[in-house]
Structures are given as C-alpha cells and as structure tokens.
C-alpha positions as CSV (number, residue, x, y, z in Angstrom):
1,M,246.7,113.3,91.3
2,E,244.0,111.3,93.0
3,N,244.1,107.5,92.8
4,E,240.6,107.3,91.2
5,M,242.0,108.7,87.9
6,D,244.7,106.1,87.6
7,P,244.2,104.0,84.4
8,T,245.9,101.1,86.1
9,D,242.9,100.9,88.4
10,L,240.7,100.0,85.5
11,Q,243.1,97.3,84.4
12,T,243.3,96.0,87.9
13,L,239.5,95.9,88.2
14,E,239.3,94.1,84.8
15,A,241.9,91.6,86.0
16,E,239.8,91.0,89.1
17,V,236.7,90.3,87.1
18,T,238.7,87.8,85.0
19,A,240.0,86.1,88.2
20,L,236.4,86.0,89.6
21,D,235.1,84.4,86.3
22,E,237.8,81.7,86.6
23,E,237.0,80.9,90.2
24,I,233.2,80.9,89.5
25,S,233.7,78.4,86.6
26,E,235.8,76.2,88.9
27,L,233.0,76.3,91.5
28,D,230.4,75.5,88.8
29,Q,232.2,72.3,87.9
30,Q,232.5,71.3,91.5
31,V,228.9,72.0,92.2
32,K,227.8,70.0,89.2
33,T,229.6,66.9,90.5
34,E,228.7,67.1,94.2
35,K,225.7,65.5,95.7
36,T,222.9,67.4,97.4
37,I,223.9,68.6,100.8
38,H,221.3,69.2,103.5
39,G,221.5,72.8,104.6
40,G,223.0,74.0,101.3
41,S,226.4,73.6,99.7
42,P,229.2,75.9,100.9
43,R,230.5,75.9,97.3
44,K,227.1,77.3,96.1
45,R,227.2,80.0,98.8
46,R,230.7,80.9,97.8
47,R,229.7,81.0,94.1
48,R,226.8,83.3,94.9
49,E,229.1,85.7,96.8
50,L,231.6,85.7,93.9
51,K,228.8,86.3,91.3
52,H,227.6,89.2,93.4
53,L,231.1,90.7,93.6
54,R,231.6,90.2,89.8
55,H,228.3,92.0,89.2
56,L,229.3,94.9,91.4
57,V,232.7,95.3,89.8
58,R,231.7,94.7,86.1
59,D,228.3,96.4,86.0
60,E,228.7,99.2,88.6
61,Y,232.3,100.1,89.5
62,L,234.0,99.8,86.1
63,P,231.4,101.9,84.2
64,R,231.4,104.5,87.0
65,K,235.2,104.6,87.0
66,Q,235.3,105.0,83.2
67,K,232.7,107.9,83.4
68,Y,234.8,109.6,86.1
69,R,237.9,109.3,84.0
70,Q,236.1,110.6,80.9
71,Y,234.7,113.6,82.8
72,H,238.1,114.3,84.3
73,Q,239.5,114.4,80.8
74,L,236.8,116.7,79.5
75,F,236.7,119.1,82.5
76,G,240.1,118.7,84.1
77,D,240.6,119.2,87.9
C-alpha cells in the first residue's frame, strides 16, 4: 500500500505540529525579553518561518491527508 494512506503519517504530522507549537512559544518568550535589534531579530524570523510551516501542516496537509484517507476507505484502490 502507498505511504500516503498510512494512519501513522497523520499521527506524525500532528506530533510535528505540537513540536512546532512548543518551539514557537519558546521563541515568543525570547522575543518578548529581547531588545530591539537593528535589521530585525533572527528569533522573529525563525518564529515567522515556524508559524508558516505550522499553518501549512495544520491547515493544508492534515485536512488533505484526512480527505485522501476517507476517500480511499470509501472507494478503495
């Protein structure tokens, strides 16, 4: 069977979202305590990248993967 129908992939993606949330909250705390940096904070840039990845996984990849899995159950191969 193809890898895209593996239920552990959904669990892995959900675990990745949780890990991203934790890292984002750590960066939030660090950004709050740091002084203004000319040229932009590398922590803020990293946080923006992580938020973008979290959005992609949570709002696009997970629902799409769940739909594929549902369609596969309904229609088979």
